[in-house]
SEPADO-112184 format. One record per residue (C-alpha): residue number from 1; x, y, z. Coordinates in pm, 1 decimal, m for minus. Layout:
<recs>
<num = NUM	xx = X	yy = Y	zz = Z>
...
</recs>
This chain:
<recs>
<num = 1	xx = m1997.5	yy = 1111.2	zz = 1236.3>
<num = 2	xx = m2102.6	yy = 1462.0	zz = 1140.4>
<num = 3	xx = m2356.7	yy = 1558.0	zz = 876.6>
<num = 4	xx = m2207.0	yy = 1711.7	zz = 564.0>
<num = 5	xx = m2533.1	yy = 1792.3	zz = 385.3>
<num = 6	xx = m2487.6	yy = 2166.9	zz = 425.1>
<num = 7	xx = m2137.6	yy = 2167.4	zz = 267.7>
<num = 8	xx = m2154.0	yy = 2278.1	zz = m99.4>
<num = 9	xx = m1843.4	yy = 2086.2	zz = m201.6>
<num = 10	xx = m1571.1	yy = 1852.6	zz = m90.1>
<num = 11	xx = m1246.3	yy = 2040.1	zz = m22.6>
<num = 12	xx = m926.8	yy = 1843.0	zz = m73.7>
<num = 13	xx = m583.9	yy = 1980.9	zz = 13.3>
<num = 14	xx = m258.8	yy = 1829.2	zz = m112.3>
<num = 15	xx = 109.3	yy = 1890.3	zz = m56.3>
<num = 16	xx = 367.3	yy = 1940.7	zz = m335.4>
<num = 17	xx = 464.9	yy = 1618.3	zz = m505.9>
<num = 18	xx = 120.1	yy = 1457.4	zz = m478.0>
<num = 19	xx = m84.9	yy = 1425.0	zz = m797.9>
<num = 20	xx = m452.0	yy = 1380.7	zz = m698.8>
<num = 21	xx = m588.6	yy = 1381.2	zz = m1057.0>
<num = 22	xx = m689.2	yy = 1012.8	zz = m1075.4>
<num = 23	xx = m889.2	yy = 1029.2	zz = m752.1>
<num = 24	xx = m1051.3	yy = 1356.6	zz = m853.9>
<num = 25	xx = m1158.5	yy = 1200.7	zz = m1184.2>
<num = 26	xx = m1325.8	yy = 907.5	zz = m1007.8>
<num = 27	xx = m1500.8	yy = 1146.4	zz = m766.8>
<num = 28	xx = m1641.2	yy = 1347.6	zz = m1058.6>
<num = 29	xx = m1769.5	yy = 1029.6	zz = m1223.7>
<num = 30	xx = m1938.2	yy = 895.0	zz = m910.3>
<num = 31	xx = m2054.0	yy = 1217.7	zz = m744.9>
<num = 32	xx = m2112.6	yy = 1465.6	zz = m1028.2>
<num = 33	xx = m2348.4	yy = 1674.1	zz = m816.4>
<num = 34	xx = m2087.0	yy = 1745.0	zz = m548.1>
<num = 35	xx = m1798.6	yy = 1964.6	zz = m669.1>
<num = 36	xx = m1450.8	yy = 1876.9	zz = m548.0>
<num = 37	xx = m1232.4	yy = 2178.6	zz = m475.0>
<num = 38	xx = m852.8	yy = 2136.6	zz = m473.1>
<num = 39	xx = m627.6	yy = 2335.9	zz = m242.9>
<num = 40	xx = m249.3	yy = 2315.3	zz = m275.3>
<num = 41	xx = m71.6	yy = 2370.0	zz = 56.8>
<num = 42	xx = 278.9	yy = 2338.9	zz = 193.2>
<num = 43	xx = 353.2	yy = 2052.5	zz = 434.0>
<num = 44	xx = 351.7	yy = 2302.8	zz = 720.5>
<num = 45	xx = 11.3	yy = 2441.8	zz = 614.8>
<num = 46	xx = m163.2	yy = 2106.0	zz = 571.8>
<num = 47	xx = m244.4	yy = 2048.4	zz = 939.2>
<num = 48	xx = m374.7	yy = 2403.8	zz = 980.8>
<num = 49	xx = m601.5	yy = 2364.5	zz = 677.1>
<num = 50	xx = m758.4	yy = 2056.0	zz = 834.5>
<num = 51	xx = m788.2	yy = 2212.1	zz = 1180.2>
<num = 52	xx = m957.6	yy = 2534.0	zz = 1068.8>
<num = 53	xx = m1191.7	yy = 2361.4	zz = 824.1>
<num = 54	xx = m1036.4	yy = 2500.8	zz = 506.8>
<num = 55	xx = m1009.4	yy = 2140.9	zz = 385.0>
<num = 56	xx = m1220.0	yy = 1834.4	zz = 457.6>
<num = 57	xx = m928.0	yy = 1599.1	zz = 390.8>
<num = 58	xx = m572.4	yy = 1626.6	zz = 268.1>
<num = 59	xx = m292.6	yy = 1430.9	zz = 108.7>
<num = 60	xx = m8.4	yy = 1490.4	zz = 354.2>
<num = 61	xx = 337.7	yy = 1367.9	zz = 438.3>
<num = 62	xx = 366.6	yy = 1154.1	zz = 746.3>
<num = 63	xx = 384.4	yy = 1179.6	zz = 1039.3>
<num = 64	xx = 65.4	yy = 1352.5	zz = 1152.2>
<num = 65	xx = m70.9	yy = 1415.9	zz = 1499.5>
<num = 66	xx = m268.5	yy = 1094.5	zz = 1558.1>
<num = 67	xx = m442.4	yy = 1241.9	zz = 1863.2>
<num = 68	xx = m626.5	yy = 1478.6	zz = 1628.5>
<num = 69	xx = m610.6	yy = 1330.9	zz = 1278.7>
<num = 70	xx = m691.9	yy = 999.7	zz = 1119.5>
<num = 71	xx = m459.0	yy = 887.6	zz = 841.4>
<num = 72	xx = m446.4	yy = 614.7	zz = 579.5>
<num = 73	xx = m89.0	yy = 554.4	zz = 458.3>
<num = 74	xx = m83.0	yy = 527.5	zz = 79.5>
<num = 75	xx = 273.5	yy = 490.3	zz = m43.4>
<num = 76	xx = 637.7	yy = 558.1	zz = 39.5>
<num = 77	xx = 856.9	yy = 751.8	zz = m200.6>
<num = 78	xx = 1204.9	yy = 678.7	zz = m324.5>
<num = 79	xx = 1462.0	yy = 934.4	zz = m203.9>
<num = 80	xx = 1692.4	yy = 1086.2	zz = m465.6>
<num = 81	xx = 1975.0	yy = 1339.0	zz = m490.0>
<num = 82	xx = 1937.4	yy = 1621.2	zz = m741.3>
<num = 83	xx = 2261.5	yy = 1715.7	zz = m916.4>
<num = 84	xx = 2380.9	yy = 1892.9	zz = m1233.3>
<num = 85	xx = 2385.8	yy = 1663.1	zz = m1537.1>
<num = 86	xx = 2764.5	yy = 1672.8	zz = m1558.2>
<num = 87	xx = 2816.9	yy = 1586.1	zz = m1188.6>
<num = 88	xx = 3038.5	yy = 1287.6	zz = m1105.6>
<num = 89	xx = 2748.8	yy = 1124.9	zz = m917.8>
<num = 90	xx = 2567.0	yy = 1066.0	zz = m1247.6>
<num = 91	xx = 2820.0	yy = 795.6	zz = m1334.3>
<num = 92	xx = 2624.0	yy = 558.1	zz = m1107.7>
<num = 93	xx = 2256.6	yy = 463.5	zz = m1118.5>
<num = 94	xx = 2233.0	yy = 444.8	zz = m739.2>
<num = 95	xx = 2441.5	yy = 590.1	zz = m458.4>
<num = 96	xx = 2463.7	yy = 575.6	zz = m79.3>
<num = 97	xx = 2482.6	yy = 850.9	zz = 180.9>
<num = 98	xx = 2856.3	yy = 787.6	zz = 209.8>
<num = 99	xx = 2892.4	yy = 905.2	zz = m150.3>
<num = 100	xx = 2767.0	yy = 1247.7	zz = m36.6>
<num = 101	xx = 3020.6	yy = 1284.7	zz = 243.1>
<num = 102	xx = 3230.4	yy = 1540.9	zz = 55.1>
<num = 103	xx = 2938.6	yy = 1722.0	zz = m108.2>
<num = 104	xx = 2767.0	yy = 2040.5	zz = 7.5>
<num = 105	xx = 2415.6	yy = 1911.8	zz = 73.2>
<num = 106	xx = 2147.9	yy = 2180.2	zz = 73.6>
<num = 107	xx = 1891.5	yy = 2150.8	zz = 353.8>
<num = 108	xx = 1592.2	yy = 2380.2	zz = 282.9>
<num = 109	xx = 1368.5	yy = 2503.7	zz = 561.6>
<num = 110	xx = 1072.4	yy = 2315.8	zz = 410.6>
<num = 111	xx = 1263.6	yy = 1985.9	zz = 402.1>
<num = 112	xx = 1031.9	yy = 1683.1	zz = 424.8>
<num = 113	xx = 1286.1	yy = 1403.2	zz = 477.5>
<num = 114	xx = 1313.1	yy = 1462.3	zz = 851.3>
<num = 115	xx = 1683.2	yy = 1399.9	zz = 892.5>
<num = 116	xx = 1827.0	yy = 1312.5	zz = 1229.0>
<num = 117	xx = 2148.0	yy = 1448.3	zz = 1080.2>
<num = 118	xx = 2169.4	yy = 1560.7	zz = 715.7>
<num = 119	xx = 2449.6	yy = 1400.5	zz = 512.4>
<num = 120	xx = 2748.0	yy = 1578.5	zz = 359.3>
<num = 121	xx = 2876.8	yy = 1924.4	zz = 434.1>
<num = 122	xx = 2622.3	yy = 2190.9	zz = 536.3>
<num = 123	xx = 2574.6	yy = 2496.1	zz = 316.0>
<num = 124	xx = 2661.9	yy = 2840.7	zz = 450.3>
<num = 125	xx = 2288.4	yy = 2920.2	zz = 472.5>
<num = 126	xx = 1974.1	yy = 2708.8	zz = 452.0>
<num = 127	xx = 1751.9	yy = 2789.6	zz = 150.7>
<num = 128	xx = 1399.1	yy = 2897.8	zz = 237.8>
<num = 129	xx = 1225.5	yy = 2649.4	zz = 5.0>
<num = 130	xx = 1294.9	yy = 2341.0	zz = m201.8>
<num = 131	xx = 1247.6	yy = 2550.6	zz = m514.9>
<num = 132	xx = 1521.6	yy = 2786.8	zz = m396.1>
<num = 133	xx = 1748.8	yy = 2490.2	zz = m326.1>
<num = 134	xx = 1696.9	yy = 2358.9	zz = m678.5>
<num = 135	xx = 1813.7	yy = 2693.1	zz = m816.1>
<num = 136	xx = 2127.8	yy = 2665.7	zz = m604.4>
<num = 137	xx = 2194.1	yy = 2316.2	zz = m737.8>
<num = 138	xx = 2171.1	yy = 2455.1	zz = m1089.8>
<num = 139	xx = 2427.9	yy = 2717.9	zz = m989.4>
<num = 140	xx = 2665.2	yy = 2442.2	zz = m867.4>
<num = 141	xx = 2638.1	yy = 2556.5	zz = m504.0>
<num = 142	xx = 2552.7	yy = 2209.8	zz = m376.1>
<num = 143	xx = 2328.9	yy = 1906.1	zz = m418.1>
<num = 144	xx = 1979.2	yy = 1838.9	zz = m282.6>
<num = 145	xx = 1823.5	yy = 1523.2	zz = m136.0>
<num = 146	xx = 1444.1	yy = 1503.7	zz = m176.4>
<num = 147	xx = 1160.0	yy = 1258.7	zz = m243.7>
<num = 148	xx = 1147.2	yy = 1163.4	zz = m610.2>
<num = 149	xx = 815.5	yy = 1340.9	zz = m669.9>
<num = 150	xx = 971.1	yy = 1673.6	zz = m569.1>
<num = 151	xx = 1266.5	yy = 1614.5	zz = m800.9>
<num = 152	xx = 1016.2	yy = 1565.0	zz = m1083.4>
<num = 153	xx = 807.1	yy = 1862.6	zz = m976.3>
<num = 154	xx = 1111.2	yy = 2094.3	zz = m994.7>
<num = 155	xx = 1256.1	yy = 1936.1	zz = m1306.5>
<num = 156	xx = 1508.7	yy = 2135.2	zz = m1507.6>
<num = 157	xx = 1685.3	yy = 2034.6	zz = m1827.8>
<num = 158	xx = 2027.1	yy = 2100.4	zz = m1677.7>
<num = 159	xx = 1961.9	yy = 1882.7	zz = m1369.9>
<num = 160	xx = 1906.3	yy = 1513.4	zz = m1308.1>
<num = 161	xx = 1879.7	yy = 1284.7	zz = m1006.6>
<num = 162	xx = 1997.0	yy = 950.5	zz = m872.9>
<num = 163	xx = 1845.5	yy = 716.4	zz = m612.1>
<num = 164	xx = 1998.6	yy = 725.0	zz = m263.9>
<num = 165	xx = 1942.4	yy = 368.6	zz = m149.9>
<num = 166	xx = 1999.8	yy = 410.0	zz = 224.6>
<num = 167	xx = 1840.9	yy = 751.3	zz = 281.4>
<num = 168	xx = 1529.8	yy = 803.3	zz = 496.2>
<num = 169	xx = 1206.2	yy = 804.6	zz = 297.7>
<num = 170	xx = 891.3	yy = 1014.6	zz = 298.7>
<num = 171	xx = 543.2	yy = 859.1	zz = 304.5>
<num = 172	xx = 218.0	yy = 1002.4	zz = 170.9>
<num = 173	xx = m115.6	yy = 953.7	zz = 348.9>
<num = 174	xx = m475.5	yy = 1065.6	zz = 325.7>
<num = 175	xx = m560.4	yy = 1249.7	zz = 647.7>
<num = 176	xx = m863.0	yy = 1420.0	zz = 798.9>
<num = 177	xx = m980.9	yy = 1534.9	zz = 1144.8>
<num = 178	xx = m1111.8	yy = 1240.0	zz = 1345.1>
<num = 179	xx = m1398.9	yy = 1449.8	zz = 1479.0>
<num = 180	xx = m1501.7	yy = 1561.6	zz = 1129.8>
<num = 181	xx = m1541.7	yy = 1226.8	zz = 955.5>
<num = 182	xx = m1831.6	yy = 1321.1	zz = 727.4>
<num = 183	xx = m2011.6	yy = 1099.5	zz = 478.3>
<num = 184	xx = m1822.0	yy = 1273.9	zz = 200.8>
<num = 185	xx = m1491.5	yy = 1200.8	zz = 367.4>
<num = 186	xx = m1600.3	yy = 837.0	zz = 381.3>
<num = 187	xx = m1689.1	yy = 850.9	zz = 11.3>
<num = 188	xx = m1343.0	yy = 978.0	zz = m71.3>
<num = 189	xx = m1181.3	yy = 713.9	zz = 149.7>
<num = 190	xx = m1365.0	yy = 451.6	zz = m52.9>
<num = 191	xx = m1228.2	yy = 598.1	zz = m375.9>
<num = 192	xx = m872.9	yy = 607.6	zz = m245.9>
<num = 193	xx = m900.5	yy = 250.7	zz = m118.4>
<num = 194	xx = m1016.4	yy = 136.0	zz = m461.2>
<num = 195	xx = m1369.1	yy = 34.2	zz = m367.5>
<num = 196	xx = m1607.2	yy = m1.1	zz = m658.5>
<num = 197	xx = m1919.6	yy = 208.3	zz = m694.1>
<num = 198	xx = m2130.9	yy = m96.9	zz = m602.6>
<num = 199	xx = m1921.0	yy = m195.3	zz = m302.2>
<num = 200	xx = m2130.2	yy = m329.7	zz = m16.5>
<num = 201	xx = m1867.2	yy = m259.7	zz = 248.2>
<num = 202	xx = m1992.5	yy = m50.4	zz = 537.6>
<num = 203	xx = m1832.9	yy = 271.1	zz = 651.1>
<num = 204	xx = m1528.7	yy = 249.6	zz = 874.5>
<num = 205	xx = m1539.0	yy = 231.1	zz = 1249.9>
<num = 206	xx = m1312.9	yy = 468.8	zz = 1446.3>
<num = 207	xx = m1084.2	yy = 176.1	zz = 1534.0>
<num = 208	xx = m1039.9	yy = 87.8	zz = 1166.9>
<num = 209	xx = m958.1	yy = 446.5	zz = 1080.4>
<num = 210	xx = m691.1	yy = 464.7	zz = 1350.9>
<num = 211	xx = m528.5	yy = 144.9	zz = 1234.9>
<num = 212	xx = m472.0	yy = 284.6	zz = 887.3>
<num = 213	xx = m467.3	yy = 105.1	zz = 557.9>
<num = 214	xx = m274.5	yy = m209.0	zz = 639.3>
<num = 215	xx = m390.6	yy = m348.4	zz = 973.9>
<num = 216	xx = m759.8	yy = m415.2	zz = 919.3>
<num = 217	xx = m718.8	yy = m578.2	zz = 581.4>
<num = 218	xx = m434.3	yy = m791.9	zz = 708.4>
<num = 219	xx = m649.6	yy = m938.9	zz = 981.2>
<num = 220	xx = m938.7	yy = m990.9	zz = 741.7>
<num = 221	xx = m714.5	yy = m1177.8	zz = 503.2>
<num = 222	xx = m582.6	yy = m1385.2	zz = 790.6>
<num = 223	xx = m930.6	yy = m1473.6	zz = 905.4>
<num = 224	xx = m1033.9	yy = m1577.3	zz = 557.1>
<num = 225	xx = m719.0	yy = m1772.8	zz = 510.3>
<num = 226	xx = m770.5	yy = m1953.1	zz = 840.7>
<num = 227	xx = m1128.5	yy = m2039.0	zz = 754.0>
<num = 228	xx = m1030.9	yy = m2166.9	zz = 413.3>
<num = 229	xx = m754.9	yy = m2383.5	zz = 553.5>
<num = 230	xx = m979.1	yy = m2512.9	zz = 829.5>
<num = 231	xx = m1253.9	yy = m2601.7	zz = 581.3>
<num = 232	xx = m1012.3	yy = m2762.9	zz = 342.8>
<num = 233	xx = m857.6	yy = m2961.5	zz = 625.0>
<num = 234	xx = m1199.8	yy = m3077.5	zz = 733.7>
<num = 235	xx = m1293.1	yy = m3191.2	zz = 385.0>
<num = 236	xx = m960.2	yy = m3353.9	zz = 330.9>
<num = 237	xx = m975.5	yy = m3527.0	zz = 666.4>
<num = 238	xx = m1322.9	yy = m3656.0	zz = 595.4>
<num = 239	xx = m1222.5	yy = m3792.7	zz = 258.0>
<num = 240	xx = m924.5	yy = m3974.1	zz = 399.3>
<num = 241	xx = m1111.7	yy = m4115.7	zz = 697.1>
<num = 242	xx = m1417.2	yy = m4252.1	zz = 519.2>
<num = 243	xx = m1296.9	yy = m4272.0	zz = 161.6>
<num = 244	xx = m1035.0	yy = m4426.8	zz = m49.7>
<num = 245	xx = m721.4	yy = m4418.0	zz = 159.3>
<num = 246	xx = m804.8	yy = m4523.5	zz = 512.7>
<num = 247	xx = m972.9	yy = m4804.4	zz = 696.7>
<num = 248	xx = m978.7	yy = m5051.3	zz = 406.5>
<num = 249	xx = m1313.9	yy = m4943.9	zz = 264.8>
<num = 250	xx = m1185.1	yy = m4965.9	zz = m84.6>
<num = 251	xx = m996.6	yy = m5288.6	zz = m33.5>
<num = 252	xx = m1244.1	yy = m5468.5	zz = 179.3>
<num = 253	xx = m1576.6	yy = m5313.6	zz = 82.4>
<num = 254	xx = m1644.3	yy = m5179.4	zz = m262.8>
<num = 255	xx = m1439.6	yy = m5428.7	zz = m459.0>
<num = 256	xx = m1507.4	yy = m5727.1	zz = m234.9>
<num = 257	xx = m1884.0	yy = m5707.9	zz = m221.5>
<num = 258	xx = m1967.1	yy = m5527.8	zz = m549.3>
<num = 259	xx = m2000.9	yy = m5638.9	zz = m907.6>
<num = 260	xx = m1632.2	yy = m5713.3	zz = m919.2>
<num = 261	xx = m1634.4	yy = m6012.0	zz = m694.6>
<num = 262	xx = m1313.9	yy = m6078.8	zz = m516.8>
<num = 263	xx = m1056.4	yy = m5836.4	zz = m387.1>
<num = 264	xx = m777.4	yy = m5640.3	zz = m541.1>
<num = 265	xx = m597.7	yy = m5782.8	zz = m838.5>
<num = 266	xx = m353.0	yy = m6047.9	zz = m737.4>
<num = 267	xx = m517.3	yy = m6070.9	zz = m394.6>
<num = 268	xx = m727.1	yy = m6324.7	zz = m208.6>
<num = 269	xx = m1017.6	yy = m6353.0	zz = m458.1>
<num = 270	xx = m847.0	yy = m6591.9	zz = m693.5>
<num = 271	xx = m689.6	yy = m6792.8	zz = m420.3>
<num = 272	xx = m1027.3	yy = m6824.2	zz = m247.6>
<num = 273	xx = m1192.0	yy = m6992.0	zz = m552.1>
<num = 274	xx = m949.3	yy = m7273.1	zz = m584.1>
<num = 275	xx = m609.4	yy = m7125.0	zz = m629.4>
<num = 276	xx = m593.3	yy = m7013.8	zz = m992.3>
<num = 277	xx = m768.6	yy = m7122.2	zz = m1316.3>
<num = 278	xx = m1024.0	yy = m7412.8	zz = m1311.5>
<num = 279	xx = m884.5	yy = m7750.7	zz = m1427.7>
<num = 280	xx = m1011.6	yy = m7904.7	zz = m1748.3>
<num = 281	xx = m1208.0	yy = m8224.7	zz = m1726.1>
<num = 282	xx = m1025.6	yy = m8523.0	zz = m1863.8>
</recs>
C-alpha cells in the first residue's frame, strides 16, 4: 500500500450516468480536512485518468482491465430504448429486442452496451456521442438503446423511454489502480461499502480486492451460517440426548424419584400401590 500523506485531496472520476453525490457527502462529513475533487470523464477516458494519476479512483462501467485495476461492482442498470413520445413503442411498458427489428437503431461511437450485434436496422452513419444520438431521436431519425441513467441524463420533454427486457446491461463499479491502493482509497471503499465511521473492519487484502464486492462477503456469511447451524445442532442434540425427549430421564427419573412419587399419570405408580384406590375398612 502506498502512502497518500503528500496528496492534498482525494480525486474521484466518474462516467456519465453515475451520480456520486451521496458518497461525496459522507466523505465530507467523515474527512472534512481532506477535500474531494470530482472529475467527470468519458468511459474511454476513465482508464487513462487512473493510469496517469489524474484520479485516485473512479466510478466506471465494466469491464476493466483486471491485470491493472481493482474493481468493486456496485450495481447493474436497466437497459431502455429512447423514442419520441408519440412513437408506437410507447404503447407498451416493456419491449423486447424483436420489437426493434424494423427500427433504425442508432449506435453512437461512445456506446456503453457492448453489443455483439446491435438490434434493428443500422443508421446511415454512427453518431459521435450519445448526446448526438439523442438529438437524432428527437428528429425522428431513429431510436437509441442505452442504460437508464443515460436516458435520464439526456432527458428531453419530447422524448421518453421503455425498458428492453432482454437487452444486454451495463454495470457500474468503483475502480482504482491495484498498485496505488492508498489509505484514502481504502477510506472511500469503506464509504461505498456502507461501513460506519466506527467500523472495526480492517483494510482489504489484495485477494479481497480482486474478488470484488460479492465473493468475500458471501463466504463470510456462509462461515457464520455454518457456525450458527453447528452450534444450534450441538445444543439441540445435547438437549435431546440428556433432557426431556430421550433415554427416559423424564419418565423414569424426575417423576419417579421426586416429590411426585410414582410415574406418569395412568402409569405404573398407581398399580404398584395396590391397583387403584385403597379399600374402606368394614
